[in-house]
C-alpha positions as CSV (number, residue, x, y, z in Angstrom):
1,M,81.3,198.0,189.6
2,A,77.7,197.2,190.5
3,L,77.2,197.2,186.8
4,L,79.9,194.6,186.3
5,V,78.6,192.2,188.9
6,S,74.9,192.4,187.2
7,L,76.5,192.0,183.9
8,L,78.3,188.9,184.9
9,A,75.2,187.4,186.3
10,A,73.3,188.2,183.2
11,L,76.1,186.7,181.1
12,A,75.7,183.6,183.2
13,V,72.1,183.3,182.7
14,L,72.4,184.0,178.9
15,S,75.0,181.4,178.5
16,C,72.7,178.6,179.9
17,C,69.9,179.6,177.7
18,P,69.0,177.8,174.4
19,G,69.1,180.2,171.3
20,G,66.3,181.2,169.2
21,S,65.8,180.5,165.5
22,L,67.9,181.4,162.5
23,A,64.7,183.1,161.1
24,C,65.5,186.4,163.0
25,D,67.1,189.4,161.4
26,L,69.3,191.6,163.5
27,P,67.8,195.0,164.0
28,Q,69.7,198.0,162.2
29,S,70.5,199.3,165.9
30,H,72.8,196.1,166.3
31,V,75.1,197.6,163.6
32,A,75.0,201.0,165.3
33,L,75.7,199.4,168.5
34,S,78.7,197.7,167.0
35,R,80.1,201.0,165.8
36,S,79.2,202.7,169.1
37,N,81.5,200.1,170.7
38,F,84.2,200.4,168.0
39,A,84.1,204.2,169.1
40,L,84.4,203.6,172.6
41,L,87.4,201.4,172.0
42,G,88.8,204.5,170.5
43,E,88.0,206.7,173.5
44,M,89.5,204.4,175.8
45,R,93.1,205.1,174.4
46,R,95.4,206.2,177.3
47,I,98.6,206.4,175.4
48,S,99.8,206.8,172.0
49,P,100.1,203.8,170.0
50,F,103.4,205.1,168.5
51,L,104.9,204.8,171.8
52,C,104.2,201.0,171.8
53,L,105.5,200.2,168.3
54,K,108.2,197.6,169.9
55,D,105.5,195.8,171.4
56,R,103.4,195.2,168.6
57,K,102.4,191.5,167.7
58,D,100.6,189.8,165.1
59,F,97.9,187.8,166.8
60,S,97.1,185.8,163.9
61,F,93.4,186.9,163.4
62,P,91.7,183.8,161.9
63,W,90.7,185.9,158.7
64,E,88.7,182.9,157.2
65,V,86.2,182.8,159.7
66,L,85.0,186.6,159.0
67,D,84.7,186.0,155.2
68,G,81.1,187.1,155.1
69,S,80.8,186.1,151.4
70,L,81.6,182.4,152.3
71,L,80.1,182.2,155.8
72,P,76.6,181.1,156.3
73,K,74.6,183.4,158.5
74,A,74.5,180.8,161.5
75,Q,78.2,180.4,161.7
76,A,78.6,184.3,161.2
77,V,76.4,184.8,164.4
78,S,78.5,182.1,166.3
79,V,81.5,183.8,165.3
80,Q,80.5,187.1,166.2
81,R,79.0,185.7,169.6
82,E,82.2,184.0,170.3
83,M,84.2,187.2,169.6
84,L,82.0,189.3,171.8
85,W,82.3,186.7,174.6
86,E,86.0,186.4,174.5
87,T,86.1,190.2,174.5
88,I,84.1,190.5,177.7
89,H,86.4,188.0,179.3
90,L,89.4,189.9,178.2
91,F,88.0,193.6,179.7
92,L,86.5,192.0,182.8
93,S,90.1,190.6,184.1
94,E,91.2,192.2,187.3
95,D,94.3,193.3,185.4
96,S,92.0,195.1,182.6
97,S,89.9,196.9,185.3
98,A,93.1,198.7,186.4
99,A,94.2,199.5,182.9
100,W,91.2,201.5,181.6
101,N,88.7,204.3,182.8
102,A,86.0,202.6,184.6
103,T,83.2,204.6,183.1
104,L,84.2,203.8,179.6
105,L,84.9,200.3,180.4
106,D,81.5,199.9,182.1
107,R,79.9,201.3,178.8
108,L,81.9,199.1,176.6
109,L,80.7,196.1,178.6
110,S,77.2,197.2,178.6
111,G,77.3,197.7,175.0
112,I,78.9,194.3,174.0
113,Y,76.1,192.6,176.4
114,R,73.4,194.5,174.3
115,Q,75.0,193.0,171.3
116,L,75.1,189.5,172.6
117,Q,71.4,189.8,173.5
118,A,70.5,190.6,169.9
119,L,72.7,187.7,168.8
120,D,71.2,185.3,171.3
121,A,67.8,185.4,169.4
122,C,69.8,184.3,166.1
123,S,71.6,181.1,167.5
124,V,71.2,177.9,166.0
125,E,73.6,174.9,165.7
126,E,75.4,174.5,162.2
127,V,78.1,172.3,161.0
128,G,81.4,174.1,161.3
129,E,80.4,176.2,164.0
130,E,82.6,174.8,166.7
131,E,85.6,174.9,164.4
132,S,84.9,178.8,163.8
133,A,84.4,179.3,167.6
134,L,87.5,177.4,168.4
135,A,89.6,179.5,166.0
136,V,88.4,182.6,167.6
137,K,89.0,180.9,171.1
138,N,92.6,180.2,169.9
139,Y,93.2,183.8,168.8
140,F,92.0,185.2,172.1
141,Q,94.1,182.9,174.0
142,G,97.1,184.2,172.2
143,I,96.0,187.5,173.1
144,H,95.8,186.4,177.0
145,L,99.4,184.8,176.6
146,Y,100.5,188.0,175.2
147,L,99.2,190.2,178.2
148,Q,100.7,187.8,180.8
149,E,104.1,187.9,178.9
150,K,104.3,191.6,178.7
151,K,103.0,191.6,182.5
152,Y,99.8,193.8,181.5
153,S,102.0,196.6,180.9
154,D,100.3,199.9,179.4
155,C,101.7,199.2,176.2
156,A,100.6,195.7,176.1
157,W,97.1,196.8,176.9
158,E,97.2,199.6,174.2
159,V,98.6,197.0,171.6
160,V,95.5,194.6,172.7
161,R,93.1,197.6,172.4
162,V,94.1,198.4,169.0
163,E,93.6,194.8,168.2
164,I,90.4,194.3,169.5
165,R,89.1,197.5,167.9
166,R,90.3,196.1,164.4
167,C,88.2,193.1,165.4
168,F,85.1,195.1,165.9
169,S,85.7,197.0,162.7
170,L,85.8,193.4,161.1
171,S,82.7,192.3,162.9
172,T,80.8,195.4,162.0
173,T,81.4,195.0,158.1
174,L,80.6,191.3,158.5
175,Q,77.2,192.6,160.1
176,E,76.6,195.0,157.2
177,R,77.2,192.3,154.6
178,L,74.8,190.0,156.6
179,S,72.1,192.7,156.6
180,A,72.6,193.3,152.9
181,K,72.4,189.6,151.9
182,N,69.1,189.7,154.1
183,G,67.8,192.6,152.1
184,D,68.5,191.3,148.9
185,L,66.8,188.1,149.6
186,G,63.5,189.9,150.6
187,S,63.6,192.0,147.5
188,P,61.9,191.0,144.0
């Protein structure tokens, strides 16, 4: 619990600070951290997803905001940051802490926080950034409403865990594409 309090304080500070320049390149460890968070979400499974098939829902993920071939780097960083922030808000809720193993949840939140720190060094304002961030916010708002409708049941949390895990997979793929683009730009 102390980790959660310190994490919240650090996130509040980070949200008030201006970002760095776009000239940064995310370290390869950022992709590894994203994969680690993806794996942690897998470890957090408490019940079989097959028991929750009746609770499945299409949350209408905004696919267009993660098309790495069309997305400028600054906008991709903004989308990733928004996804991480929204994930933190989702898993920091009181209803969430009752649904998950506290140790795994702390490790996940700590990993997401470290990802946010790396992304903070890459932030700039770019046209279209707000629109992409709004699409991600609306997507997560749908997830929050779904949990409320399902009264935060175990199956509802399992459906959400699977959905967030899918988001992390897409985010990792986007990070790998951006890293490949950066590598291609630097080669002769």
